[in-house]
C-alpha positions as CSV (number, residue, x, y, z in Angstrom):
1,M,-9.9,6.9,-4.8
2,I,-10.4,3.6,-3.1
3,P,-9.0,0.6,-5.1
4,P,-11.4,-2.2,-6.0
5,I,-10.0,-4.5,-3.3
6,G,-10.5,-1.8,-0.7
7,M,-14.2,-1.7,-1.5
8,W,-14.4,-5.4,-0.8
9,Y,-12.9,-4.9,2.7
10,I,-15.3,-2.0,3.4
11,R,-18.2,-4.5,2.6
12,I,-16.6,-7.0,4.9
13,I,-16.5,-4.6,7.8
14,I,-20.2,-3.7,7.2
15,L,-21.0,-7.4,7.2
16,L,-19.1,-8.0,10.5
17,I,-21.1,-5.2,12.1
18,I,-24.4,-6.7,10.9
19,I,-23.3,-10.1,12.3
20,Q,-22.4,-8.5,15.6
21,L,-25.9,-6.9,15.8
22,F,-28.1,-9.7,14.8
23,Y,-26.3,-13.0,15.4
24,V,-27.5,-15.3,18.3
25,R,-30.2,-14.4,20.8
26,E,-30.7,-11.0,22.3
27,S,-30.0,-10.6,26.0
28,R,-31.3,-8.2,28.6
29,A,-28.5,-9.1,31.0
30,E,-25.6,-6.8,32.0
31,D,-23.7,-5.5,29.0
32,E,-21.0,-8.0,28.1
33,Q,-19.2,-5.9,25.5
34,R,-15.4,-5.4,26.0
35,W,-13.3,-3.1,24.0
36,I,-9.6,-4.1,24.0
37,L,-6.7,-2.2,22.6
38,S,-3.5,-4.2,22.1
39,G,-0.1,-4.1,20.6
40,Y,0.8,-6.5,17.9
41,G,4.2,-8.1,17.0
42,S,4.9,-10.7,14.3
43,I,8.0,-12.8,13.7
44,P,10.0,-13.5,11.6
45,T,8.7,-10.5,9.6
46,Q,9.6,-7.9,12.3
47,M,6.1,-6.4,12.1
48,I,4.6,-4.2,14.8
49,G,1.1,-2.7,14.9
50,I,-2.1,-2.3,16.8
51,S,-5.3,-4.4,17.2
52,V,-8.7,-3.4,18.4
53,Y,-11.1,-6.1,19.6
54,G,-14.8,-5.6,20.2
55,I,-15.3,-8.8,22.2
56,N,-18.8,-9.9,23.5
57,T,-19.3,-12.9,25.7
58,L,-22.9,-13.3,24.4
59,K,-22.4,-12.7,20.7
60,I,-19.8,-12.9,18.0
61,G,-17.4,-10.0,18.3
62,Y,-15.1,-8.5,15.7
63,Y,-11.6,-7.0,15.5
64,G,-9.2,-5.2,13.2
65,T,-5.4,-5.2,13.0
66,L,-2.9,-2.8,11.2
67,A,0.8,-3.7,11.2
68,I,3.9,-2.6,9.4
69,T,7.5,-3.8,9.2
70,V,10.1,-1.7,11.1
71,N,13.3,-2.8,9.4
72,Q,15.4,-0.6,7.2
73,P,15.2,1.3,4.9
74,Y,12.6,3.8,6.1
75,Y,10.5,5.4,3.3
76,D,12.1,8.8,3.9
77,D,15.6,7.5,4.0
78,P,17.9,10.0,2.2
79,N,19.9,7.0,1.0
80,L,16.9,5.5,-0.9
81,Y,17.3,6.2,-4.6
82,N,14.8,5.9,-7.5
83,M,17.0,3.7,-9.7
84,S,16.6,0.5,-11.6
85,I,18.4,-2.7,-10.6
86,N,19.9,-2.9,-14.1
87,K,21.4,0.6,-13.7
88,A,22.9,-0.3,-10.2
89,E,24.3,-3.6,-11.2
90,N,25.1,-3.5,-14.9
91,I,25.8,0.2,-15.5
92,F,27.4,1.2,-12.2
93,G,28.7,-2.3,-11.4
94,D,27.7,-1.9,-7.7
95,T,27.7,-4.9,-5.4
96,L,24.4,-6.1,-3.8
97,L,24.8,-6.3,0.0
98,E,21.4,-7.4,1.2
99,S,17.7,-7.4,0.4
100,N,14.9,-6.5,2.9
101,D,11.1,-6.9,2.7
102,K,8.8,-4.3,4.2
103,W,5.2,-5.4,4.8
104,Q,2.1,-3.4,5.5
105,S,-0.9,-5.6,6.6
106,F,-4.6,-5.0,7.3
107,F,-6.9,-7.7,8.8
108,V,-10.5,-7.8,9.9
109,G,-12.3,-10.7,11.5
110,I,-14.5,-12.1,14.2
111,T,-14.1,-13.3,17.7
112,Q,-16.0,-16.1,19.5
113,K,-16.0,-17.1,23.2
114,I,-14.8,-20.7,23.7
115,Y,-14.6,-21.0,27.5
116,K,-15.0,-18.3,30.2
117,L,-12.7,-15.4,29.2
118,N,-10.9,-17.3,26.4
119,F,-11.7,-16.4,22.8
120,I,-10.8,-17.6,19.4
121,Y,-10.4,-15.1,16.6
122,G,-10.0,-15.4,12.9
123,G,-9.9,-13.0,10.0
124,I,-9.0,-12.2,6.5
125,G,-7.0,-9.3,5.0
126,F,-4.5,-8.1,2.6
127,S,-0.8,-7.2,2.7
128,N,1.5,-5.1,0.6
129,K,5.2,-6.0,0.3
130,D,7.9,-3.6,-0.8
131,V,11.3,-5.2,-1.6
132,F,14.5,-3.0,-1.1
133,R,18.0,-3.9,-2.2
134,K,21.1,-2.4,-0.6
135,Y,24.2,-1.8,-2.7
136,D,27.8,-0.8,-2.2
137,D,29.2,1.9,-4.4
138,E,33.0,1.4,-4.2
139,Y,33.6,5.0,-5.2
140,E,31.3,6.3,-2.4
141,I,29.5,8.6,-4.7
142,L,26.0,7.4,-3.7
143,G,24.6,6.9,-0.3
144,N,26.3,7.0,3.1
145,Q,29.9,5.8,2.6
146,G,28.8,4.2,-0.6
147,H,25.9,2.3,0.8
148,Y,22.5,3.0,-0.7
149,W,19.0,1.4,-1.2
150,I,16.8,1.0,-4.3
151,K,13.3,-0.4,-4.5
152,D,12.8,-3.7,-6.4
153,S,9.4,-3.0,-8.0
154,D,9.3,-6.3,-9.9
155,A,9.5,-8.3,-6.6
156,S,7.1,-6.1,-4.7
157,I,3.5,-7.3,-4.1
158,R,0.2,-5.4,-3.9
159,Y,-3.0,-6.6,-2.1
160,A,-1.8,-10.2,-1.4
161,P,-4.7,-11.9,0.5
162,G,-4.1,-13.7,3.8
163,I,-5.8,-15.2,6.8
164,Q,-5.3,-15.0,10.6
165,L,-6.2,-17.4,13.4
166,G,-5.4,-17.2,17.1
167,L,-6.5,-17.3,20.7
168,L,-7.0,-14.5,23.2
169,H,-7.3,-14.6,27.0
170,I,-8.6,-11.8,29.2
171,M,-7.0,-11.9,32.7
172,P,-8.9,-10.8,35.9
173,T,-6.7,-7.7,36.0
174,G,-8.1,-6.6,32.6
175,W,-4.8,-7.3,30.7
176,C,-5.0,-9.5,27.7
177,I,-2.5,-11.9,26.0
178,G,-2.9,-13.9,22.9
179,G,-1.2,-15.2,19.8
180,G,-1.7,-17.0,16.6
181,F,-0.5,-17.1,13.0
182,Q,-1.1,-15.5,9.7
183,T,-0.5,-16.7,6.1
184,T,0.6,-13.5,4.4
185,P,3.2,-12.6,5.5
186,Q,3.8,-16.0,6.9
187,G,4.6,-16.1,10.5
188,V,3.4,-16.1,14.1
189,H,2.2,-13.1,16.1
190,I,1.8,-12.1,19.7
191,I,-0.6,-9.6,21.2
192,V,-0.6,-7.9,24.6
193,G,-3.3,-5.5,25.4
194,K,-5.6,-3.9,28.0
195,K,-9.4,-4.0,28.4
196,M,-10.7,-0.4,27.8
197,T,-14.4,-0.9,28.6
198,G,-16.8,-3.5,29.8
199,P,-17.4,-5.5,33.0
């Protein structure tokens, strides 16, 4: 079942396609559509992902980005326990070692040519954040040598809205570089990709 906020993003994608088809004048010239596949990296959130750009030098284009955090713990980590913070700290008396945020983000937006093969892009999206806490069990009953993770459900976030804005440059070789920022999770991102189709 698609959550209500997911339906809104499906509508946004449909709207972007309609804009791509009907915005600005029609042209009989050589097809200026370029499909670009790129890698995506964001700091300081340690996110990696992929972006797909449907860039058009005659019309507004569109893009989509999916990204996740790659820090520990992994969701299938055998040292990740289904336990409350109260149990870990107040019943077991274990010591908190660190806390990590794991993000999953999805953005869609539009691209617009600003000069030659330089484009600006901007979009909206949502992000989920899972917060994990690492504890030390001095008796080494739980985890690996007493180190284990639990999820902090109270601090975790679902469907936090955010925006992206950035610049993209297509080089004569077909490689692309770009970068910008996003508000949720807050940080800057860098993209490096390759033109897949188009002149």
